C-alpha positions, 0 to 999 in steps of 0.5 A, a space after each residue: 260941241 260943248 264950250 269949255 268952261 274957265 274953271 279949276 278942275 275939280 277931282 271927280 274921283 272925289 265924287 260918290 262911288 257911282 257918279 265917280 264911276 259914270 265920270 270915268 267910264 263916259 271920259 274914256 269912250 269919247 262918245 259923238 253922236 249924231 241927233 236927228 229932229 224932225 218938226 213937221 205938221 200932222 195930219 188929224 187923226 191920220 195915221 198912214 198919212 203921217 208916217 207916209 209924211 215923215 218918211 218923205 222928210 227924212 228921204 229928203 236928207 242930204 238933198 234939202 230936208 235937213 241941216 245942221 250947223 256946221 263952222 260955216 253955217 247950216 249945210 246939208 247932209 244925209 243921216 248916218 247910222 249910230 244916230 239917233 231920229 227924233 219925231 214929235 208927240 203923238 206923231 201918228 194922229 196928232 194930239 188928241 184927248 178923245 182917244 176912242 176910235 182914234 188910238 192905234 190897235 194894230 201896232 203898225 206905228 211901232 212897227 213902222 218905226 222898227 222899219 225906219 230904224 233898221 232902214 237908217 242904223 239909227 235909234 227912233 224916238 217918239 209918242 204914238 196913240 196906241 190901243 192895246 186890247 190883249 193887255 200887252 201895251 207896247 210904245 209914246 203911244 196911247 194905249 188902251 188895256 182890255 178889262 178897265 174902265 175909261 180912265 185906265 185903258 189909255 196911255 200917252 206912251 213914248 217908244 224908243 226903238 233901236 235898230 235891231 228892233 228892241 225898244 224902250 217905253 215910257 208912259 207920260 207922267 204928266 197929263 195935260 188936264 188944262 186939256 182934259 188929257 187926265 180924263 181919259 188917260 192914265 199917268 205914268 208912275 216911272 221914269 225911263 232912262 234908256 242907254 244907246 251906243 254909250 249915251 243915256 237918255 231920259 224920255 219926256 212927254 211934252 207938258 213934263 217939261 214944266 215939272 223939273 223935279 221929275 226930271 232932275 238928274 240924280 243917281 241911280 239914273 244919271 243921264 246925258 240927254 232928256 228928250 222932250 216930244 211935244 204938241 206945245 201950241 204957239 201962244 205958250 211957246 216962249 215958255 217951251 223955249 225958256 224951260 229947255 234952257 233951264 232944264 239943260 242948265 240945272 242937270 247939266 245935260 243935252 236937252 232935245 225938243 221936238 215940237 210939231 208944226 201946223 193946226 189940229 182943231 183946237 190949237 196952232 204950232 210953230 215948232 221952235 224945235 231945238 236942240 240945247 247944250 249944258 250951258 243953255 245955248 240951243 246949237 241947233 234950232 228948226 226954223 219957225 212954222 217950217 217943216 225941216 230935219 236938223 241935226 246936231 252932235 252930242 259930245 260926250 267927252 266934252 259933256 263930261 269934261 264940263 261936269 268935272 269942272 264944275 261939279 254941280 250934279 254932286 251937290 244936287 238935292 237927295 
């Protein structure tokens, strides 16, 4: 829960019309949403194996599979309907920069996300490597479009799937040139904000975290929480920790960061997945180098009270 800020209450009705209405609507809903972050190892280019492994981790909820922070400490509980499950970047293959022959073309992982979403009654978010051969690019997945050259066939695509089977997609805007991702992937152009059960989520992928202008919380697409799915390697993990907190503070929002553990042919990963509140405090974090599913609550009423008491977003660069 977002802590109260000791400051003079500011009259949010003096905000620009759109921002004022945004605050009022959320104040009236008193929404609390549970978010489940799945920090896991990924098998290299083994889509079926990764999907099966994640299913096992999720099924262990309530036994020893995931934990949440309470006043008494960390405790286990089951996944509740109405929440959100977040998976790492390219969760079905691991982070690949040579997608030909590895990117999915059968849509199984997107279909699997829909099945998991329906099973648990939760939205499911994650990035996949997907190949589209009929031009109907769907799903964070790597996509290949027919009739285009190699540079334009692949996308690192983020899917946000709802329990009714509908989904929203976002193409990774900032491609990781240091690893050659820009050589075979096409960058996305648009920001994507999706509403689910009264909470607005900004969709982001890994390297996007380093570029704050793209994620700035401004009209007309204000958001309550930013989701970063990642394959962020161990040598740069302190930057990950710091930037998650910075994005939360500067945008007065929750930040959900889900990273993998384990290793691939190029890198080692140690996790540090966490959910950060608008004060830059990690309300829940996964254990380092450990597979687990952790949970925290997003409290929309507390978020809006903070924004009204300390209206930073009103003064942001336009």
